[in-house]
C-alpha positions in Angstrom: 117.6 61.7 60.4 119.6 62.3 63.4 120.5 65.8 61.3 116.9 66.7 61.2 116.2 66.0 64.5 118.9 67.7 65.8 117.8 70.8 63.9 114.0 70.2 64.6 115.3 70.1 68.3 117.1 73.7 68.0 114.7 74.8 66.3 112.4 74.3 69.1 114.7 75.6 71.3 115.0 78.8 69.3 111.3 79.4 69.5 111.1 78.8 73.0 113.8 81.8 73.3 112.4 84.0 71.2 108.8 83.3 73.2 110.3 83.9 76.8 112.6 87.1 75.6 108.8 88.3 73.9 107.1 87.7 77.6 109.9 89.2 79.3 109.6 92.3 77.1 105.6 92.7 76.7 106.5 92.5 81.3 108.5 95.1 81.0 107.0 97.4 79.2 103.4 97.0 80.6 102.4 99.9 82.2 102.6 100.2 86.1 100.7 102.8 88.7 102.0 103.8 91.9 99.2 104.7 94.5 100.4 107.0 96.8 98.7 108.2 100.2 100.2 111.2 102.6 99.1 111.4 105.7 99.2 115.6 106.7 99.4 116.6 110.3 96.4 118.2 111.2 97.9 121.8 111.6 99.4 121.5 108.3 96.5 120.3 105.9 95.6 123.5 104.8 99.0 124.9 104.0 99.3 121.4 102.3 96.8 121.8 100.5 97.4 125.4 99.2 100.8 124.5 98.3 99.7 121.7 95.9 97.1 124.0 94.3 99.7 126.5 93.4 102.7 124.1 92.6 101.3 120.3 91.6 102.0 121.3 87.8 105.3 121.1 88.6 104.8 117.5 89.5 102.8 116.8 86.6 105.5 117.8 84.5 107.2 114.7 85.0 104.9 112.2 84.7 101.2 111.4 84.6 98.4 112.1 87.4 95.3 109.8 87.2 94.1 111.1 90.2 94.3 112.8 93.2 92.3 112.9 96.1 91.5 114.1 99.7 90.2 111.5 102.3 87.0 112.6 103.2 86.1 108.9 105.7 88.5 105.9 105.8 90.9 108.2 106.5 91.3 111.8 108.1 93.9 114.2 106.6 95.3 111.8 103.9 95.7 112.7 100.2 95.6 109.5 98.2 96.9 109.9 94.0 98.2 107.9 91.6 100.2 108.3 88.9 101.3 106.1 85.6 104.2 105.1 84.5 105.1 103.4 81.5 107.7 100.4 83.4 109.9 100.8 86.2 112.7 101.8 84.5 110.6 104.7 83.1 109.8 105.3 87.3 113.2 105.6 88.0 114.0 108.0 85.5 111.4 110.5 86.6 112.2 109.9 90.4 116.0 110.5 89.1 114.5 114.4 87.2 112.0 115.3 89.5 115.4 115.4 92.2 117.5 117.5 89.4 114.3 119.9 89.5 115.6 122.6 91.6 112.1 124.5 91.4 110.2 121.6 92.5 112.3 120.9 95.6 112.6 124.5 96.2 109.0 125.7 95.7 106.8 122.2 97.1 108.8 119.8 98.6 111.3 121.3 101.1 107.9 123.1 102.3 105.7 120.2 102.7 107.6 117.5 103.7 108.1 118.8 107.0 104.5 118.7 106.9 103.8 114.5 106.5 103.0 112.2 109.2 103.8 109.3 107.5 104.0 108.3 103.5 102.6 105.2 101.7 103.0 103.5 98.5 102.4 100.5 96.8 103.1 99.7 92.9 99.7 98.2 90.6 99.7 96.7 87.9 96.0 97.6 86.4 93.6 95.0 85.1 93.2 94.5 81.1 89.6 94.8 81.4 90.2 98.6 83.5 90.3 101.9 80.8 90.3 104.2 83.9 87.7 106.5 81.5 85.4 108.6 83.7 82.3 109.2 82.0 80.6 111.5 84.4 81.8 113.6 86.9 80.7 116.2 89.8 80.5 113.2 92.1 82.8 111.0 95.1 85.3 108.2 94.6 85.8 105.2 96.3 89.0 103.4 96.6 88.6 99.7 98.1 91.8 97.4 99.2 90.7 93.7 99.7 91.4 90.1 100.1 89.3 89.3 97.7 91.0 86.8 95.0 91.1 89.2 91.8 89.0 86.6 89.8 86.5 87.3 91.8 86.0 91.0 92.0 82.7 92.5 91.3 82.5 95.1 88.2 79.2 95.9 89.2 78.9 98.1 93.0 74.9 99.6 92.4 75.1 102.6 90.1 78.8 103.0 90.7 80.9 103.3 87.8 83.9 100.9 88.0 87.2 102.7 86.9 90.0 100.9 87.2 90.8 96.8 88.8 94.5 96.7 90.2 96.3 94.1 91.1 99.6 94.3 93.7 102.8 94.1 92.5 105.0 95.4 95.3 103.5 96.1 98.8 100.7 93.9 100.6 100.7 91.6 98.2 97.8 88.7 97.4 95.7 92.4 98.1 93.6 93.8 95.3 92.6 97.6 94.4 89.4 98.7 92.9 88.5 102.4 92.2 84.9 103.2 91.8 83.0 107.0 90.9 80.0 107.4 92.6 77.2 110.1 91.7 76.7 111.2 95.1 77.4 110.1 98.7 74.3 108.6 99.1 74.6 106.4 96.4 78.1 105.3 97.7 76.6 104.5 100.5 73.5 102.6 99.2 75.8 100.6 97.1 77.9 99.7 100.8 75.1 97.4 101.6 74.9 95.1 98.8 77.8 92.9 100.5 79.8 93.3 97.2 83.4 91.6 98.7 81.5 89.2 101.2 83.3 87.7 104.0 86.6 89.1 102.9 88.7 91.9 105.0 88.2 95.1 102.6 89.0 98.2 103.3 87.4 101.1 101.8 87.5 105.3 101.5 85.2 107.9 100.3 87.5 110.5 98.2 87.3 113.8 97.4 89.1 115.1 93.9 91.2 118.0 94.3 91.3 120.8 91.7 94.2 119.3 90.3 93.2 116.4 89.7 92.2 114.8 86.7 89.5 113.3 87.7 86.7 115.3 88.7 
């Protein structure tokens, strides 16, 4: 009986270890998203934009671009973009590969880096109910950063389409992001009157897609 109990106990420990290992692997393999915001010097904005039109394909050769926008309201001369990675290890490999990409460095980074006043980034995780699938094009976008609890975030905002809800992994913790598509600027303004985020501190930006953005 003692031997049987010992085997049972060992079996539970082993099962628990496998479960923990599986959970760790699952977290390790979860996709992560990097939200980047570049503040461009006003005098250099057009040159930055033109260089990006010409050479951004060198960057997208390395990893998946979700969307790239100019900030029209809520920030001026800002470029906002989201990149997808399989995990943090994948991101590290991409960054290392980019460092060794001489064409990317000489034709783009070395030229645009002096044009930037500030660079910010946060690491995000996409909510399991989000797909980032876009059904319409030709409108405008809105990104909202809010302190409203993730489980209380809305999935409707006027006639806007919710493209993705993100929680913050690294950056301003206890904040979430929502990416919306609106058919027009007027539709976005109308949705702002709905008090979607209540009294929770929230910042939104009106975004316009760039020519090289997958989200149009």
